[in-house]
C-alpha distance (Angstrom), angle and dihedral (degrees) to the residues before:
residue distance angle dihedral
M1 . . .
D2 3.82 . .
K3 3.81 90.8 .
I4 3.82 91.4 53.4
D5 3.82 91.1 48.7
A6 3.82 90.9 48.4
E7 3.82 91.9 50.3
R8 3.81 90.3 47.6
S9 3.83 90.3 50.2
L10 3.82 91.1 48.9
G11 3.80 89.3 49.9
E12 3.81 90.3 52.6
I13 3.81 91.6 48.4
R14 3.82 91.2 50.5
K15 3.81 90.2 48.4
H16 3.82 91.6 51.8
L17 3.81 91.5 47.4
R18 3.82 91.1 52.1
E19 3.81 90.8 47.8
T20 3.82 91.1 48.8
E21 3.80 91.5 49.2
E22 3.81 91.4 50.1
E23 3.79 90.4 45.6
L24 3.81 91.2 53.5
R25 3.80 91.7 49.6
K26 3.80 90.8 52.4
T27 3.80 91.9 45.7
G28 3.82 87.9 50.1
I29 3.80 89.9 57.1
Y30 3.80 90.8 52.0
A31 3.82 90.3 44.6
I32 3.81 91.1 60.8
D33 3.81 85.9 91.8
I34 3.81 89.7 63.2
Q35 3.80 90.3 47.3
L36 3.80 91.3 51.4
L37 3.81 91.8 45.0
W38 3.81 92.9 55.0
G39 3.80 92.2 40.2
F40 3.80 92.8 56.1
L41 3.82 93.3 40.7
V42 3.81 92.2 52.3
L43 3.81 91.2 47.4
L44 3.81 88.6 50.5
G45 3.80 89.8 49.4
L46 3.79 93.4 48.9
G47 3.82 91.0 49.3
M48 3.79 90.3 47.5
T49 3.81 90.5 49.4
V50 3.80 92.5 53.2
L51 3.81 92.6 45.9
F52 3.81 95.8 46.5
D53 3.80 90.9 44.4
K54 3.82 90.2 54.7
L55 3.82 90.4 48.2
A56 3.85 90.8 46.1
W57 3.81 90.9 -122.1
Y58 3.79 92.0 140.1
K59 3.80 97.4 156.9
L60 3.80 90.8 53.6
I61 3.81 90.0 59.2
W62 3.79 89.1 65.0
I63 3.81 92.7 47.3
G64 3.81 91.1 46.6
W65 3.80 92.6 52.9
I66 3.80 91.5 48.4
C67 3.82 88.5 54.2
I68 3.81 91.4 47.1
M69 3.82 93.6 49.1
F70 3.81 92.1 46.1
S71 3.82 90.7 49.3
G72 3.80 90.5 48.7
W73 3.79 92.6 50.7
L74 3.80 93.4 45.7
F75 3.80 98.3 45.7
G76 3.82 92.1 36.4
Y77 3.80 89.6 55.8
R78 3.80 91.6 48.9
I79 3.81 92.0 48.6
S80 3.81 90.8 46.5
K81 3.79 90.5 51.6
R82 3.81 90.3 48.9
I83 3.83 89.9 50.7
S84 3.81 91.6 51.5
E85 3.81 91.4 49.4
A86 3.82 93.0 45.9
T87 3.79 97.1 47.0
G88 3.79 103.5 27.0
F89 3.81 87.0 -148.4
T90 3.77 117.8 150.7
S91 3.82 105.5 158.6
F92 3.77 121.7 159.4
A93 3.82 91.0 -119.0
G94 3.81 90.3 51.0
R95 3.79 90.7 53.0
I96 3.81 89.4 50.2
V97 3.81 91.5 53.3
K98 3.83 90.8 48.9
A99 3.81 90.3 48.9
V100 3.81 91.7 49.8
W101 3.81 92.3 51.7
L102 3.82 91.9 44.4
G103 3.81 89.7 51.6
I104 3.80 90.4 48.2
T105 3.82 91.2 49.4
I106 3.80 89.8 52.7
C107 3.83 90.6 48.0
L108 3.80 91.2 48.4
T109 3.79 91.5 50.9
L110 3.80 93.2 48.3
N111 3.80 90.4 44.4
M112 3.80 91.6 52.9
I113 3.80 91.5 49.1
I114 3.80 93.0 48.5
G115 3.81 90.9 43.5
W116 3.78 91.1 51.5
F117 3.79 95.8 49.5
S118 3.80 93.5 43.1
R119 3.82 92.1 46.1
G120 3.81 87.9 -130.6
R121 3.80 96.1 130.4
A122 3.82 96.2 153.9
F123 3.80 92.3 51.2
S124 3.79 89.2 46.1
L125 3.81 92.0 52.7
A126 3.81 91.9 48.2
S127 3.81 89.5 52.1
I128 3.80 91.2 48.0
A129 3.80 90.0 53.7
M130 3.82 90.1 50.6
F131 3.82 92.4 50.8
V132 3.81 93.1 48.8
G133 3.81 88.5 48.2
I134 3.81 88.9 57.1
G135 3.80 90.8 53.2
F136 3.80 93.0 51.6
F137 3.83 89.8 44.3
V138 3.81 91.4 57.3
E139 3.82 90.8 44.7
A140 3.82 89.8 53.0
F141 3.79 91.6 59.6
V142 3.78 95.8 42.0
S143 3.80 106.3 38.0
W144 3.83 123.2 -5.4
K145 3.80 121.5 18.7
E146 3.81 89.4 -153.9
F147 3.81 88.6 74.3
L148 3.81 87.3 74.4
I149 3.82 87.8 73.7
A150 3.82 89.6 54.3
A151 3.82 90.5 49.4
V152 3.79 92.3 52.4
L153 3.82 91.5 46.1
Y154 3.83 91.0 53.4
W155 3.80 91.9 48.4
L156 3.80 91.0 49.3
G157 3.80 87.7 46.7
A158 3.82 89.4 53.6
I159 3.80 90.1 54.9
I160 3.82 92.4 47.6
V161 3.82 92.0 47.4
G162 3.80 90.4 49.1
L163 3.81 92.3 50.3
Y164 3.81 97.8 38.3
P165 3.83 108.4 27.2
K166 3.82 93.6 169.0
I167 3.81 91.3 69.5
S168 3.82 95.1 43.2
I169 3.82 94.4 111.4
F170 3.82 91.4 53.3
V171 3.81 91.2 48.0
F172 3.80 90.6 52.3
V173 3.80 93.9 46.6
F174 3.82 88.1 52.6
L175 3.82 92.5 47.6
I176 3.81 93.7 47.8
F177 3.80 92.4 50.1
V178 3.82 95.7 44.1
T179 3.82 98.6 42.1
M180 3.81 104.6 29.9
I181 3.79 117.7 13.7
I182 3.82 102.3 40.6
P183 3.85 96.2 40.2
G184 3.82 89.9 43.7
I185 3.80 92.5 53.1
I186 3.83 91.4 45.5
V187 3.82 91.7 52.0
K188 3.84 91.9 45.9
I189 3.82 90.8 51.6
R190 3.81 93.1 43.4
F191 3.80 95.0 51.8
R192 3.82 99.4 33.0
G193 3.79 109.3 135.6
K194 3.82 93.4 -3.2
E195 3.76 125.3 124.5
I196 3.80 106.4 -113.8
């Protein structure tokens, strides 16, 4: 009798794991909006940084990035709330992924502040790439395995930025397009009008 109960319990555990995995994939599709939001905001920030640097408006770069980060937090929160209401998903694994990305966002913000005050922009950008790589790495093991490619690209980008700081903006523009904008648009087109 104990063996039958144990097998039944294992079957239930496997069923819940499959449901959680499917739930995370669906949540990932909804979360593409957050990915696109941050992708476009970072591209805007990088463009602003180049423009203000050329115009020697250095103090405005700082103000611009504060506005971009605040906008990202505000709209990201609203999108996240909309996702929760639309899906009704609240799995433990989903909460872990949210916590990882929230922690990374806090680290990125602190890193940018420290990088700005220390004037170590190239080091700051390399660290940012490493943090984002961690987020995609966790996502790869929880929802979509394809995120592992994005993680590796960000880690390679961190190395390139560290070795060649003068091309750091171009490296980040490439990474944002390849890992956020293009995949986000593809997923939006692929699932447009479909029941997820």
